[in-house]
PyMOL Python script that loads the backbone (N, CA, C, O; Angstrom):
from pymol import cmd

cmd.read_pdbstr("""\
ATOM      1  N   MET A   1    -101.787  41.941 -45.816  1.00  0.00           N
ATOM      2  CA  MET A   1    -103.134  41.737 -45.360  1.00  0.00           C
ATOM      3  C   MET A   1    -103.237  42.338 -43.966  1.00  0.00           C
ATOM      4  O   MET A   1    -102.325  42.219 -43.148  1.00  0.00           O
ATOM      5  N   THR A   2    -104.356  42.979 -43.718  1.00  0.00           N
ATOM      6  CA  THR A   2    -104.662  43.439 -42.373  1.00  0.00           C
ATOM      7  C   THR A   2    -106.068  42.970 -42.029  1.00  0.00           C
ATOM      8  O   THR A   2    -106.929  42.869 -42.902  1.00  0.00           O
ATOM      9  N   TYR A   3    -106.293  42.684 -40.749  1.00  0.00           N
ATOM     10  CA  TYR A   3    -107.588  42.140 -40.330  1.00  0.00           C
ATOM     11  C   TYR A   3    -107.752  42.330 -38.828  1.00  0.00           C
ATOM     12  O   TYR A   3    -106.806  42.666 -38.115  1.00  0.00           O
ATOM     13  N   ASP A   4    -108.964  42.107 -38.375  1.00  0.00           N
ATOM     14  CA  ASP A   4    -109.277  42.185 -36.957  1.00  0.00           C
ATOM     15  C   ASP A   4    -109.527  40.778 -36.427  1.00  0.00           C
ATOM     16  O   ASP A   4    -109.984  39.899 -37.157  1.00  0.00           O
ATOM     17  N   ILE A   5    -109.224  40.578 -35.155  1.00  0.00           N
ATOM     18  CA  ILE A   5    -109.549  39.335 -34.463  1.00  0.00           C
ATOM     19  C   ILE A   5    -110.628  39.682 -33.450  1.00  0.00           C
ATOM     20  O   ILE A   5    -110.409  40.487 -32.545  1.00  0.00           O
ATOM     21  N   LEU A   6    -111.785  39.073 -33.609  1.00  0.00           N
ATOM     22  CA  LEU A   6    -112.920  39.372 -32.752  1.00  0.00           C
ATOM     23  C   LEU A   6    -112.800  38.671 -31.402  1.00  0.00           C
ATOM     24  O   LEU A   6    -111.941  37.809 -31.216  1.00  0.00           O
ATOM     25  N   ALA A   7    -113.655  39.043 -30.477  1.00  0.00           N
ATOM     26  CA  ALA A   7    -113.608  38.494 -29.117  1.00  0.00           C
ATOM     27  C   ALA A   7    -113.819  36.984 -29.087  1.00  0.00           C
ATOM     28  O   ALA A   7    -113.401  36.323 -28.137  1.00  0.00           O
ATOM     29  N   ASP A   8    -114.465  36.427 -30.118  1.00  0.00           N
ATOM     30  CA  ASP A   8    -114.666  34.970 -30.157  1.00  0.00           C
ATOM     31  C   ASP A   8    -113.543  34.244 -30.896  1.00  0.00           C
ATOM     32  O   ASP A   8    -113.608  33.028 -31.073  1.00  0.00           O
ATOM     33  N   GLY A   9    -112.503  34.985 -31.335  1.00  0.00           N
ATOM     34  CA  GLY A   9    -111.355  34.382 -31.998  1.00  0.00           C
ATOM     35  C   GLY A   9    -111.465  34.285 -33.504  1.00  0.00           C
ATOM     36  O   GLY A   9    -110.513  33.863 -34.161  1.00  0.00           O
ATOM     37  N   THR A  10    -112.604  34.667 -34.073  1.00  0.00           N
ATOM     38  CA  THR A  10    -112.754  34.663 -35.529  1.00  0.00           C
ATOM     39  C   THR A  10    -112.150  35.941 -36.105  1.00  0.00           C
ATOM     40  O   THR A  10    -111.885  36.896 -35.375  1.00  0.00           O
ATOM     41  N   THR A  11    -111.938  35.951 -37.407  1.00  0.00           N
ATOM     42  CA  THR A  11    -111.363  37.107 -38.076  1.00  0.00           C
ATOM     43  C   THR A  11    -112.425  37.858 -38.864  1.00  0.00           C
ATOM     44  O   THR A  11    -113.440  37.289 -39.266  1.00  0.00           O
ATOM     45  N   ASP A  12    -112.174  39.153 -39.080  1.00  0.00           N
ATOM     46  CA  ASP A  12    -113.126  40.001 -39.789  1.00  0.00           C
ATOM     47  C   ASP A  12    -112.379  41.200 -40.360  1.00  0.00           C
ATOM     48  O   ASP A  12    -111.224  41.447 -40.014  1.00  0.00           O
ATOM     49  N   ASN A  13    -113.040  41.932 -41.225  1.00  0.00           N
ATOM     50  CA  ASN A  13    -112.492  43.165 -41.809  1.00  0.00           C
ATOM     51  C   ASN A  13    -111.141  42.943 -42.488  1.00  0.00           C
ATOM     52  O   ASN A  13    -110.196  43.702 -42.274  1.00  0.00           O
ATOM     53  N   VAL A  14    -111.062  41.904 -43.299  1.00  0.00           N
ATOM     54  CA  VAL A  14    -109.821  41.575 -43.995  1.00  0.00           C
ATOM     55  C   VAL A  14    -109.635  42.537 -45.160  1.00  0.00           C
ATOM     56  O   VAL A  14    -110.545  42.744 -45.963  1.00  0.00           O
ATOM     57  N   ILE A  15    -108.442  43.123 -45.240  1.00  0.00           N
ATOM     58  CA  ILE A  15    -108.127  44.085 -46.302  1.00  0.00           C
ATOM     59  C   ILE A  15    -106.784  43.710 -46.909  1.00  0.00           C
ATOM     60  O   ILE A  15    -105.811  43.474 -46.193  1.00  0.00           O
ATOM     61  N   VAL A  16    -106.740  43.659 -48.233  1.00  0.00           N
ATOM     62  CA  VAL A  16    -105.479  43.452 -48.942  1.00  0.00           C
ATOM     63  C   VAL A  16    -104.791  44.807 -49.019  1.00  0.00           C
ATOM     64  O   VAL A  16    -105.318  45.729 -49.641  1.00  0.00           O
ATOM     65  N   ILE A  17    -103.624  44.946 -48.399  1.00  0.00           N
ATOM     66  CA  ILE A  17    -102.939  46.237 -48.421  1.00  0.00           C
ATOM     67  C   ILE A  17    -101.833  46.304 -49.471  1.00  0.00           C
ATOM     68  O   ILE A  17    -101.400  47.392 -49.849  1.00  0.00           O
ATOM     69  N   GLU A  18    -101.382  45.157 -49.937  1.00  0.00           N
ATOM     70  CA  GLU A  18    -100.388  45.115 -51.007  1.00  0.00           C
ATOM     71  C   GLU A  18    -100.494  43.770 -51.691  1.00  0.00           C
ATOM     72  O   GLU A  18    -100.680  42.747 -51.032  1.00  0.00           O
ATOM     73  N   THR A  19    -100.378  43.762 -53.007  1.00  0.00           N
ATOM     74  CA  THR A  19    -100.472  42.502 -53.738  1.00  0.00           C
ATOM     75  C   THR A  19     -99.545  42.529 -54.941  1.00  0.00           C
ATOM     76  O   THR A  19     -99.294  43.581 -55.528  1.00  0.00           O
ATOM     77  N   SER A  20     -99.042  41.361 -55.295  1.00  0.00           N
ATOM     78  CA  SER A  20     -98.227  41.253 -56.497  1.00  0.00           C
ATOM     79  C   SER A  20     -99.068  40.765 -57.675  1.00  0.00           C
ATOM     80  O   SER A  20     -98.677  40.930 -58.831  1.00  0.00           O
ATOM     81  N   ASP A  21    -100.216  40.167 -57.383  1.00  0.00           N
ATOM     82  CA  ASP A  21    -101.102  39.679 -58.440  1.00  0.00           C
ATOM     83  C   ASP A  21    -102.513  39.561 -57.869  1.00  0.00           C
ATOM     84  O   ASP A  21    -102.742  38.775 -56.950  1.00  0.00           O
ATOM     85  N   VAL A  22    -103.445  40.323 -58.394  1.00  0.00           N
ATOM     86  CA  VAL A  22    -104.809  40.362 -57.851  1.00  0.00           C
ATOM     87  C   VAL A  22    -105.541  39.032 -57.958  1.00  0.00           C
ATOM     88  O   VAL A  22    -106.550  38.838 -57.280  1.00  0.00           O
ATOM     89  N   CYS A  23    -105.067  38.119 -58.782  1.00  0.00           N
ATOM     90  CA  CYS A  23    -105.770  36.838 -58.915  1.00  0.00           C
ATOM     91  C   CYS A  23    -105.716  36.012 -57.629  1.00  0.00           C
ATOM     92  O   CYS A  23    -106.495  35.071 -57.476  1.00  0.00           O
ATOM     93  N   PHE A  24    -104.815  36.341 -56.704  1.00  0.00           N
ATOM     94  CA  PHE A  24    -104.720  35.606 -55.446  1.00  0.00           C
ATOM     95  C   PHE A  24    -105.468  36.286 -54.304  1.00  0.00           C
ATOM     96  O   PHE A  24    -105.577  35.707 -53.223  1.00  0.00           O
ATOM     97  N   ASN A  25    -105.982  37.488 -54.510  1.00  0.00           N
ATOM     98  CA  ASN A  25    -106.610  38.239 -53.420  1.00  0.00           C
ATOM     99  C   ASN A  25    -107.780  37.506 -52.779  1.00  0.00           C
ATOM    100  O   ASN A  25    -107.856  37.419 -51.553  1.00  0.00           O
ATOM    101  N   ALA A  26    -108.684  36.984 -53.579  1.00  0.00           N
ATOM    102  CA  ALA A  26    -109.878  36.332 -53.035  1.00  0.00           C
ATOM    103  C   ALA A  26    -109.514  35.112 -52.191  1.00  0.00           C
ATOM    104  O   ALA A  26    -110.096  34.905 -51.126  1.00  0.00           O
ATOM    105  N   SER A  27    -108.559  34.302 -52.651  1.00  0.00           N
ATOM    106  CA  SER A  27    -108.187  33.118 -51.875  1.00  0.00           C
ATOM    107  C   SER A  27    -107.440  33.500 -50.599  1.00  0.00           C
ATOM    108  O   SER A  27    -107.570  32.816 -49.584  1.00  0.00           O
ATOM    109  N   ALA A  28    -106.668  34.572 -50.635  1.00  0.00           N
ATOM    110  CA  ALA A  28    -105.973  35.031 -49.432  1.00  0.00           C
ATOM    111  C   ALA A  28    -106.972  35.542 -48.397  1.00  0.00           C
ATOM    112  O   ALA A  28    -106.840  35.245 -47.210  1.00  0.00           O
ATOM    113  N   VAL A  29    -107.958  36.301 -48.834  1.00  0.00           N
ATOM    114  CA  VAL A  29    -109.000  36.796 -47.924  1.00  0.00           C
ATOM    115  C   VAL A  29    -109.779  35.620 -47.342  1.00  0.00           C
ATOM    116  O   VAL A  29    -110.032  35.586 -46.138  1.00  0.00           O
ATOM    117  N   ALA A  30    -110.159  34.662 -48.173  1.00  0.00           N
ATOM    118  CA  ALA A  30    -110.903  33.489 -47.690  1.00  0.00           C
ATOM    119  C   ALA A  30    -110.084  32.702 -46.669  1.00  0.00           C
ATOM    120  O   ALA A  30    -110.630  32.221 -45.676  1.00  0.00           O
ATOM    121  N   ALA A  31    -108.791  32.569 -46.904  1.00  0.00           N
ATOM    122  CA  ALA A  31    -107.941  31.849 -45.952  1.00  0.00           C
ATOM    123  C   ALA A  31    -107.931  32.540 -44.598  1.00  0.00           C
ATOM    124  O   ALA A  31    -108.104  31.892 -43.565  1.00  0.00           O
ATOM    125  N   ILE A  32    -107.729  33.843 -44.599  1.00  0.00           N
ATOM    126  CA  ILE A  32    -107.683  34.564 -43.326  1.00  0.00           C
ATOM    127  C   ILE A  32    -109.032  34.514 -42.620  1.00  0.00           C
ATOM    128  O   ILE A  32    -109.072  34.420 -41.393  1.00  0.00           O
ATOM    129  N   LEU A  33    -110.122  34.572 -43.350  1.00  0.00           N
ATOM    130  CA  LEU A  33    -111.443  34.475 -42.727  1.00  0.00           C
ATOM    131  C   LEU A  33    -111.684  33.106 -42.095  1.00  0.00           C
ATOM    132  O   LEU A  33    -112.549  32.978 -41.228  1.00  0.00           O
ATOM    133  N   SER A  34    -110.944  32.087 -42.507  1.00  0.00           N
ATOM    134  CA  SER A  34    -111.096  30.750 -41.925  1.00  0.00           C
ATOM    135  C   SER A  34    -110.210  30.544 -40.698  1.00  0.00           C
ATOM    136  O   SER A  34    -110.384  29.565 -39.971  1.00  0.00           O
ATOM    137  N   TRP A  35    -109.270  31.445 -40.460  1.00  0.00           N
ATOM    138  CA  TRP A  35    -108.359  31.298 -39.317  1.00  0.00           C
ATOM    139  C   TRP A  35    -109.090  31.531 -38.010  1.00  0.00           C
ATOM    140  O   TRP A  35    -110.054  32.294 -37.953  1.00  0.00           O
ATOM    141  N   ARG A  36    -108.623  30.866 -36.956  1.00  0.00           N
ATOM    142  CA  ARG A  36    -109.171  31.041 -35.616  1.00  0.00           C
ATOM    143  C   ARG A  36    -108.027  31.294 -34.648  1.00  0.00           C
ATOM    144  O   ARG A  36    -106.968  30.673 -34.741  1.00  0.00           O
ATOM    145  N   TYR A  37    -108.252  32.209 -33.723  1.00  0.00           N
ATOM    146  CA  TYR A  37    -107.246  32.598 -32.738  1.00  0.00           C
ATOM    147  C   TYR A  37    -107.789  32.454 -31.330  1.00  0.00           C
ATOM    148  O   TYR A  37    -109.001  32.436 -31.117  1.00  0.00           O
ATOM    149  N   ALA A  38    -106.882  32.351 -30.372  1.00  0.00           N
ATOM    150  CA  ALA A  38    -107.255  32.562 -28.986  1.00  0.00           C
ATOM    151  C   ALA A  38    -107.354  34.081 -28.852  1.00  0.00           C
ATOM    152  O   ALA A  38    -106.372  34.774 -29.114  1.00  0.00           O
ATOM    153  N   PRO A  39    -108.496  34.614 -28.456  1.00  0.00           N
ATOM    154  CA  PRO A  39    -108.665  36.065 -28.454  1.00  0.00           C
ATOM    155  C   PRO A  39    -107.756  36.772 -27.459  1.00  0.00           C
ATOM    156  O   PRO A  39    -107.344  36.204 -26.447  1.00  0.00           O
ATOM    157  N   LYS A  40    -107.460  38.012 -27.772  1.00  0.00           N
ATOM    158  CA  LYS A  40    -106.703  38.872 -26.871  1.00  0.00           C
ATOM    159  C   LYS A  40    -107.562  39.137 -25.635  1.00  0.00           C
ATOM    160  O   LYS A  40    -108.776  39.307 -25.740  1.00  0.00           O
ATOM    161  N   THR A  41    -106.927  39.170 -24.471  1.00  0.00           N
ATOM    162  CA  THR A  41    -107.690  39.445 -23.252  1.00  0.00           C
ATOM    163  C   THR A  41    -107.109  40.658 -22.526  1.00  0.00           C
ATOM    164  O   THR A  41    -105.904  40.905 -22.539  1.00  0.00           O
ATOM    165  N   GLU A  42    -107.993  41.385 -21.909  1.00  0.00           N
ATOM    166  CA  GLU A  42    -107.631  42.506 -21.047  1.00  0.00           C
ATOM    167  C   GLU A  42    -108.478  42.404 -19.788  1.00  0.00           C
ATOM    168  O   GLU A  42    -109.705  42.342 -19.861  1.00  0.00           O
ATOM    169  N   ASN A  43    -107.824  42.388 -18.638  1.00  0.00           N
ATOM    170  CA  ASN A  43    -108.525  42.231 -17.351  1.00  0.00           C
ATOM    171  C   ASN A  43    -109.419  40.992 -17.333  1.00  0.00           C
ATOM    172  O   ASN A  43    -110.510  41.008 -16.763  1.00  0.00           O
ATOM    173  N   GLY A  44    -108.937  39.915 -17.968  1.00  0.00           N
ATOM    174  CA  GLY A  44    -109.677  38.665 -17.977  1.00  0.00           C
ATOM    175  C   GLY A  44    -110.832  38.590 -18.954  1.00  0.00           C
ATOM    176  O   GLY A  44    -111.550  37.591 -18.982  1.00  0.00           O
ATOM    177  N   MET A  45    -111.028  39.629 -19.758  1.00  0.00           N
ATOM    178  CA  MET A  45    -112.129  39.663 -20.727  1.00  0.00           C
ATOM    179  C   MET A  45    -111.574  39.631 -22.146  1.00  0.00           C
ATOM    180  O   MET A  45    -110.582  40.295 -22.447  1.00  0.00           O
ATOM    181  N   ALA A  46    -112.216  38.856 -23.015  1.00  0.00           N
ATOM    182  CA  ALA A  46    -111.826  38.820 -24.425  1.00  0.00           C
ATOM    183  C   ALA A  46    -112.193  40.142 -25.085  1.00  0.00           C
ATOM    184  O   ALA A  46    -113.289  40.666 -24.883  1.00  0.00           O
ATOM    185  N   VAL A  47    -111.253  40.682 -25.885  1.00  0.00           N
ATOM    186  CA  VAL A  47    -111.475  41.954 -26.570  1.00  0.00           C
ATOM    187  C   VAL A  47    -111.101  41.828 -28.044  1.00  0.00           C
ATOM    188  O   VAL A  47    -110.390  40.906 -28.442  1.00  0.00           O
ATOM    189  N   ILE A  48    -111.584  42.754 -28.830  1.00  0.00           N
ATOM    190  CA  ILE A  48    -111.262  42.787 -30.255  1.00  0.00           C
ATOM    191  C   ILE A  48    -109.842  43.324 -30.440  1.00  0.00           C
ATOM    192  O   ILE A  48    -109.453  44.322 -29.833  1.00  0.00           O
ATOM    193  N   GLU A  49    -109.091  42.646 -31.283  1.00  0.00           N
ATOM    194  CA  GLU A  49    -107.758  43.122 -31.666  1.00  0.00           C
ATOM    195  C   GLU A  49    -107.856  43.626 -33.095  1.00  0.00           C
ATOM    196  O   GLU A  49    -108.192  42.861 -33.999  1.00  0.00           O
ATOM    197  N   THR A  50    -107.571  44.884 -33.310  1.00  0.00           N
ATOM    198  CA  THR A  50    -107.684  45.455 -34.651  1.00  0.00           C
ATOM    199  C   THR A  50    -106.308  45.640 -35.280  1.00  0.00           C
ATOM    200  O   THR A  50    -105.304  45.827 -34.593  1.00  0.00           O
ATOM    201  N   GLY A  51    -106.296  45.581 -36.605  1.00  0.00           N
ATOM    202  CA  GLY A  51    -105.089  45.895 -37.353  1.00  0.00           C
ATOM    203  C   GLY A  51    -103.994  44.854 -37.342  1.00  0.00           C
ATOM    204  O   GLY A  51    -102.830  45.189 -37.559  1.00  0.00           O
ATOM    205  N   ARG A  52    -104.336  43.585 -37.092  1.00  0.00           N
ATOM    206  CA  ARG A  52    -103.325  42.523 -37.176  1.00  0.00           C
ATOM    207  C   ARG A  52    -102.862  42.441 -38.620  1.00  0.00           C
ATOM    208  O   ARG A  52    -103.685  42.549 -39.528  1.00  0.00           O
ATOM    209  N   LYS A  53    -101.568  42.252 -38.860  1.00  0.00           N
ATOM    210  CA  LYS A  53    -101.034  42.153 -40.214  1.00  0.00           C
ATOM    211  C   LYS A  53    -100.380  40.797 -40.427  1.00  0.00           C
ATOM    212  O   LYS A  53     -99.716  40.262 -39.539  1.00  0.00           O
ATOM    213  N   SER A  54    -100.582  40.254 -41.617  1.00  0.00           N
ATOM    214  CA  SER A  54     -99.949  39.002 -42.030  1.00  0.00           C
ATOM    215  C   SER A  54     -99.595  39.095 -43.498  1.00  0.00           C
ATOM    216  O   SER A  54    -100.211  39.837 -44.262  1.00  0.00           O
ATOM    217  N   THR A  55     -98.596  38.331 -43.873  1.00  0.00           N
ATOM    218  CA  THR A  55     -98.193  38.239 -45.276  1.00  0.00           C
ATOM    219  C   THR A  55     -98.568  36.858 -45.786  1.00  0.00           C
ATOM    220  O   THR A  55     -98.303  35.848 -45.135  1.00  0.00           O
ATOM    221  N   MET A  56     -99.181  36.827 -46.948  1.00  0.00           N
ATOM    222  CA  MET A  56     -99.528  35.550 -47.575  1.00  0.00           C
ATOM    223  C   MET A  56     -98.553  35.335 -48.729  1.00  0.00           C
ATOM    224  O   MET A  56     -98.409  36.196 -49.597  1.00  0.00           O
ATOM    225  N   ASN A  57     -97.885  34.183 -48.733  1.00  0.00           N
ATOM    226  CA  ASN A  57     -96.977  33.825 -49.814  1.00  0.00           C
ATOM    227  C   ASN A  57     -97.500  32.574 -50.502  1.00  0.00           C
ATOM    228  O   ASN A  57     -97.864  31.596 -49.847  1.00  0.00           O
ATOM    229  N   TYR A  58     -97.534  32.614 -51.801  1.00  0.00           N
ATOM    230  CA  TYR A  58     -97.945  31.449 -52.581  1.00  0.00           C
ATOM    231  C   TYR A  58     -96.718  30.880 -53.261  1.00  0.00           C
ATOM    232  O   TYR A  58     -95.952  31.603 -53.897  1.00  0.00           O
ATOM    233  N   ASN A  59     -96.539  29.569 -53.118  1.00  0.00           N
ATOM    234  CA  ASN A  59     -95.438  28.869 -53.768  1.00  0.00           C
ATOM    235  C   ASN A  59     -96.015  27.753 -54.621  1.00  0.00           C
ATOM    236  O   ASN A  59     -96.916  27.027 -54.201  1.00  0.00           O
ATOM    237  N   PHE A  60     -95.484  27.633 -55.807  1.00  0.00           N
ATOM    238  CA  PHE A  60     -95.961  26.610 -56.728  1.00  0.00           C
ATOM    239  C   PHE A  60     -94.797  25.741 -57.151  1.00  0.00           C
ATOM    240  O   PHE A  60     -93.673  26.218 -57.313  1.00  0.00           O
ATOM    241  N   SER A  61     -95.072  24.480 -57.327  1.00  0.00           N
ATOM    242  CA  SER A  61     -94.060  23.584 -57.859  1.00  0.00           C
ATOM    243  C   SER A  61     -94.550  23.072 -59.199  1.00  0.00           C
ATOM    244  O   SER A  61     -95.751  22.941 -59.436  1.00  0.00           O
ATOM    245  N   ARG A  62     -93.637  22.798 -60.031  1.00  0.00           N
ATOM    246  CA  ARG A  62     -93.959  22.296 -61.357  1.00  0.00           C
ATOM    247  C   ARG A  62     -94.211  20.799 -61.250  1.00  0.00           C
ATOM    248  O   ARG A  62     -93.344  20.048 -60.802  1.00  0.00           O
ATOM    249  N   SER A  63     -95.365  20.381 -61.651  1.00  0.00           N
ATOM    250  CA  SER A  63     -95.668  18.952 -61.580  1.00  0.00           C
ATOM    251  C   SER A  63     -95.378  18.293 -62.925  1.00  0.00           C
ATOM    252  O   SER A  63     -95.559  18.896 -63.983  1.00  0.00           O
ATOM    253  N   GLU A  64     -94.940  17.084 -62.861  1.00  0.00           N
ATOM    254  CA  GLU A  64     -94.635  16.323 -64.064  1.00  0.00           C
ATOM    255  C   GLU A  64     -95.853  15.526 -64.504  1.00  0.00           C
ATOM    256  O   GLU A  64     -96.596  15.007 -63.670  1.00  0.00           O
ATOM    257  N   TYR A  65     -96.053  15.432 -65.780  1.00  0.00           N
ATOM    258  CA  TYR A  65     -97.150  14.634 -66.300  1.00  0.00           C
ATOM    259  C   TYR A  65     -96.723  13.979 -67.602  1.00  0.00           C
ATOM    260  O   TYR A  65     -95.764  14.409 -68.243  1.00  0.00           O
ATOM    261  N   ARG A  66     -97.440  12.943 -67.983  1.00  0.00           N
ATOM    262  CA  ARG A  66     -97.162  12.238 -69.228  1.00  0.00           C
ATOM    263  C   ARG A  66     -98.372  12.296 -70.132  1.00  0.00           C
ATOM    264  O   ARG A  66     -99.512  12.208 -69.677  1.00  0.00           O
ATOM    265  N   ARG A  67     -98.116  12.444 -71.401  1.00  0.00           N
ATOM    266  CA  ARG A  67     -99.188  12.350 -72.379  1.00  0.00           C
ATOM    267  C   ARG A  67     -99.429  10.894 -72.691  1.00  0.00           C
ATOM    268  O   ARG A  67     -98.495  10.098 -72.787  1.00  0.00           O
ATOM    269  N   GLN A  68    -100.688  10.559 -72.848  1.00  0.00           N
ATOM    270  CA  GLN A  68    -101.003   9.166 -73.185  1.00  0.00           C
ATOM    271  C   GLN A  68    -101.528   9.079 -74.579  1.00  0.00           C
ATOM    272  O   GLN A  68    -101.852   7.989 -75.051  1.00  0.00           O
TER     273      GLN A  68
END
""", "prot")
cmd.dss("prot")
cmd.show_as("cartoon", "prot")
cmd.util.cbc("prot")
cmd.orient("prot")
């Protein structure tokens, strides 16, 4: 995943750059869009940070259930 961090700390321009299964793309993009950061600063001013990269990993556990 690659994305930008805006001057207000929100994320934007999320792009899936590699995926093992497209069924997770929408939830990964939604997760990154919900993230908030302390913005990057230059000379005391908040600036946009472009091209931040993160990896999203999904792990599942098998849950036990009983038939009734």
